[in-house]
Every structure is written in C-alpha cells, then in structure tokens.
N, C-alpha and C positions, 0 to 999 in steps of 0.2 A: 228517730225512735227515742222514747223516754225510758231511761233506766231507773229501776227501783232500787233505792238505797236505804240501808240501815246505818245510823250513826251510833258509834260505840264510845260513850263517855261525853261529859259536858264540862271538862276541866279547862285549863288555860288555852289549850288548842281546840278542844272539842266544841266549845261554844262558838268559836269562829268558823269551824267546819260546818256547823248547823246553818249559820248565816250564808256560807258559801254554797251549800247544797240548795238552799232556797233561792239563791241568786241565779242559778243555772237553769234555763228553761228545759234542758234535756235530762234533768235529774228530778226524781220524785222521792221525797222522804216518806218511807212507809213504816219506820220503826225507830226507836231510840232506847238504848240500854244505859242505865245508870246504876252505880253500885251503892249510892247513898240512899237509904230507905226514905229519907225526907223528901227526895226528889220524885219518887214514884207517883205517877198520876198527874204530875204537872205537865203543862203543855210545852212542847219543844221550843216554840217561839218565845215563851217566857224565859226558859232556861238559856236561850241564846242571847237574852238581853235586848231583844228587838221591840218589846212592848206590844206585840200583836200575836195572836194565836196562829199556829201552823195546822192545828187540827190533829196533831199526833201526840199522844200521851206517852210520857216516859215509863219504862218498865224495867224491872230487875229479873224478869223471866227470860233467861237466855234461850232456853229451848223453844219458847213460843216465838221469839224473834227469828231464830234460825228456820222455824217452820214456815215463816213468811216467804221463804225462798227468794230473797232479794238477789239482784244481779251483782251487787257489791256491798261490802261493809267498809265504811270509813272508820277505821280504828285509831283512836288517839288516846287510849288509856295509858296512864303512867306505866312504864316498863322498867325504869332505871332501878327501882327497889324491889321488883318482883319479876326478875328475868325469866325464871323457869315457868312461872304461872302465865306470863304473857305469851311465851312460846307455845304453851299448851292450848291457850285460847285460840291462837292463830291456826294451830294444827286442827282443832275442832272445826273451825270455819271452812278450811280447805277440804277436809274430809267430807263435809256436808255439801261440797260442790259449789261453794260461794267464793267469788273473787274478793280480794282484800287489798285495800291501800291502807298503809299503817305508818305512824310516826315512830315506831320502835318495835322491838329492840334495834338500836341503830346499827349493830354489827351486821344486820341482815340487808343493809343497803347494798353491800357487795360481799357476801359471805365467802370466807376462805374455803378452798376445796377441801372436802372431807370434814368440815366443821361438825362436831357431834351434835350440836344444837340445831344446825340447819338441815341435817340429813332427814330427820323425821318429817320436817316440813316439805322437803322435796317429795318424799314418799306420799304424804297426804295430798299434795297438789296433783300428783299423778293419779292417785286413787279417785279423787273427786273431780278431776278434769278442770281444776281452777287455778288461778294465778295469784301470787302475792307480790306486792311491790312496796318496799319500805323506803321512805324518803322524807323530805322536809326542806328546810332551808340550810341547816348545817347539823349533821351531815345531810347533804342534799344539793339543792339548786346552786347554792353559792360555791360548792366545791365539786360539782360534777358538770352541770350544763355550762356554767360561766367559763371555767378554765378550758374545757374541751372545745367550746365554740371559738374562744380567743386563739387557741392553738392553730385554728384553721387559717389564720393570716400570718403565720410565722414562716420564715425561711430556715431558721435554726433555733433549737431550743436547748438551753443549758440547764435551766431550772424552772420549775413551776411551783409557785408559792401561793397558797390560799390562806387568807387571814380573816378572822373575826375580831374586830376591835370595837368592844361595846362596854358601856357602863351598865351593870346589872342592878343598880339601886332600885329601879322600879319593877324589877322582876319579882313578883310577890309569890314566891314558891320556896318556903323556908326549908323544906326537906331537901330540895336540890341544892340551894345555896349553902346551907349550913351543914347538913349531914353528908351530902355527896361531895360537894366541892370544898368543904372545910373552911368557908368564910366564917368570921367571928369566933373561930376556935384558936387555941394556942398555936403558935408558929412551930412548935416542936411536935405537934400532933399531925400525923400523916392521914389525911382523909381517904375515903374509899376511892375517889377519882385518881389519886396519886399513888395508890398501891402499885407495885411493879406489875406491868402488863395491862393495866386497866385502860390507860390512854390508848394503847395500841389496839386493844379489843374494841374500843369505841370508834376510833378514827383511823385505825389501820386500813379499814375498808376504803376510806377516802383515797389514801395514797395509792393503794393497789388498783382501784378503779381508774384513776387518772392514768397511771402507768399502762394499764391494759388498753385504755382508749388511745394511747400514743404508741401502742405496739411494743411495749417494753416489759420485761419481767425483772422485778427488783431482786437484788441480792439479799436485802435485809430491811427490816423496819425498826427504827430506834426511837426512843422517847426521851424528852428532856423537859425540865420545868424549873421555875424560880418563883418566889413569892415575896411580897412586901407587907409589912404590918400597918395597921391604922395608926396615924400619928396622934389622933385625938379620939375621944368618944363621939360617935355619930350614929344616926338611925337611917335605915333603909326601909322600904315598904315591908320587907319580910321580918324586920325586927332590929334590935340594937346591935351595933358593932363596937365592942369595947376597945379602948386604946391598947395597942400592943398585939392585938389578935390579927389574924390573916384578913387582908382587905383587898389585895391585888394578886392575880395569878397570871403568869405568862408561861405557856407551854408550847412545845413543838412535837409533832410526830413526823419523823423524817424517813422517807423512802430512799434507800441507799443503792447506788449502782456504781461499780468501779471505784469503790472507796469514798464516794462523796455523795452528799444529799442532792437528789435530782427532783424529787417531789416532796414538798413540805406542807403540812397542815399546821398553822400557827394560830393560837388564840391569845388575845390580850384582854383580860377581864378585870375591870376595876369596879369598885363600889363607890368611888368618889373620883371626880374628874382630875383632881390635882395629884393623885397618886402616881408614882413612877413616871415622871415626865420624860425620862430617857427611853421608855418603851414606845413602840409605834403608836401614833396618835390617829384618831378616826377622822374621816372626812364627814363634816356635818356633826350631828349628835352621836352617830354611830354608823359603822359601815362594815360591809364585807368587801374584801379587796383581793384581787388576783394580780400577781406580779409574775410575768413571764420574762425571764432574763435570756437574751439570745440575740437574734438578728431578725427584726428589730427587738428592742425591749419594750414591753407594754406594761402599763399599770392601769387597772380598771377598778374604780370604786363604785360600789352599789350602796347608796345612802338609804337609810330607812327612816320613815316618819309616818305614824298613824295620824288620822284626822283629829285624834285627841292630843296631838303634840308629843306623843311618846314613841321612841324608837323601838322599845320592847313590844308594844302592841303590834307594830308593823312586823316584827319578827315572828310573833305568834300567828298573825294572819298569813304571813308568807308560808309558814309550815302547813297551815290548814289548807290553803288554796293550792299549794303544790300537790297535795293529795287529791283534793276534790276535782281539780281540773284534769287530773290524770285518769279519772274513773273510766271514761269511754275507751281510752287506749288500753287500759289494763283489762277491761272486759273483753275487748277484741283480740287480745294477745293469746298466744298458745299457752297451755297450762305450764306451770312451773314457778320457780323463784326468779323474778324479773329484776333487772338492774336498769339504771339510766341508759346503759348502752344498748338495751333491747327495745326501747320504746321510741316512737317517732317524736318529732317536736311537739311539746305540750303547750297549747295556747289557751288564752282566756276566751275561747269560743262562746259566743252568746252573752258575754258580759258587757259589751259596749252599749252604753245608754245614750 
C-alpha cells in the first residue's frame, strides 16, 4: 500500500527528507509546506537539490495541505527557537487526524509524565485518532536503538554511556551554533543551551528512555558542562569564530541511580579538530559512540560520512531518514504519543538498489 505524505519544511533536514520520501516506493509525496515566500510555487525536487522535478509545488497554505488528508506529515521545521509554536503546529496536525513524524521539539522523544507541553498533544492525538513520533539521530537512533539493542547481549550493566563526538565546523546553521549553543560568543556569556535545566529538557528524555528500556526508574537527572576558547581567529561555514570566544563544548546529562550515574548522554562538540585534545576523540571524521560498562564491556562506534565527504551531511540525512523510514510503522501504530519503545524494528525497506 502506498502512503500519502506531506513534507513540512525544506531546511537542513527537510530537503533530505524530500529525497528520502522520493526514494521509498511505498510513499507518495502529495504536498510540501514552506514558510519562505520565495519558495512558494517551486517544485519539491528543485528544493530537495536533486535537479529534477517531483511534480509537487511548494505551498505556504497550511489549511490547504491539511485538507489533502495525507496519511502522515514528515515535519522537520526548526523547533529550537519556536518551541510553543512548533507544539501548536503538531497539535493542529493531530487534531486533524493526521499522523506525524517529527524531528522536534526533541523533549517529545520521550516526554516526562504530566509534561504540560505534552498533555495537549496527547489530547489532540486521542481526539484525532492519530499518532506522533519525534525522533532523529540525536536525540534518536544513536541513543535509543543503538544502546538498547547492544544491551541485549549483556550479562551485567553498570553504566550506559551514549556519546556524540563531532566537529560542527561544516554545520551551516548560524542560529543553532551561535545563538543557541553559544559558539563564537564570549566565554563568560551563558547561551540558551547552557541555562540551568535546558540540557535536561532536551536530553533528559534520552536517559529516561534508556532507563525505561532497561526496566529502571532513575532517582534524578543531573547536567554538567565545560567549554574551551578558540586559540586563534578562524572561520566555519556558519561564520567567523574570533580568538578567545567559545569554540568547544563538552556536556553530560546524567541519569542517577543509587547515588551514581548509570545512564549518561555525553556530547563533545568542536569547531576545530585540534581543540581540547584531552576530550574524547571521534572514530573517523565524527561518530556516535555507545559504551556499556559491565560484563562484558562493549564500545560501539557509528562513523558518519556523506557521499560529499562531510560527516555533518550524513548526520542530517540520518535524522531525515530515521523519520521517513518510520512512516509506515507510525501510521500503523495506535493513536498517541509514541516513543522508540513503542515501535517495531525500523528498516530501510524498499531502499536496496
């Protein structure tokens, strides 16, 4: 059965989602939402960067797209700087009876019980008889599927640690890098991401979901970070990084049980490979890593590399395809807010050439 899909946005993730929808024989793109008026009327294939038409024109008429009654919306619009608006959009989709796979807001990957932002979505899903699944690569595949699958070959588990070790120099998203993460800003300026509680809001869902998958209820979730400055002036794709400003970020979100960390989400983000050599180093150009300490102890490195030679391209594609490939399972699932614990194994069905 072919499922009818509307794509929502054509940004860093959205354009890869368009290519992914086109690649799956069981999905049909029937509509595309864009917020930029300059993109209205342009063909989806052009906006995906594929150089060939899809026969679907971009629109900024949200009501008209919902009226198409698609089986699912692949939603990849930026949510980090418009949290309330993004939740309202998702609520509208669910109330209209349309299933959604979305890259954000990331706290919905595994929302906390009674979360005031999640409860209206639960009600909308029940009202519309539709499902919402928020995922990606991180939060997402790299710290839900990978650690939980690896736990299945353990005799004893002392700690589960999930790492992202990446250089973000080619991540061309100035708002995220500079405004949210605080790169290229004075070291004494605390950015949005590092305000108390924000790391836990974003990645606390990760440690809680892993704990739930292991049958454990955590006592607490704690956060920690450190930063290093740029030793020289240099440029990244998103803009200049002056000497002395923030250029490396290392943080952990720690799930605590019995007074010690048992599930840890760790990020090591550099804008230059030579920064903070004492921090964890990537496998290859960049990696997601799972370390399960116990009996036995396992280390699993997932290296990323796009065909253009850039690991950040691979990360964006991974987020897009985690959503696109899950569309059939989400459509088939019962109504509600779904997590990775609710869905069957997601595969690249139909993608082998």
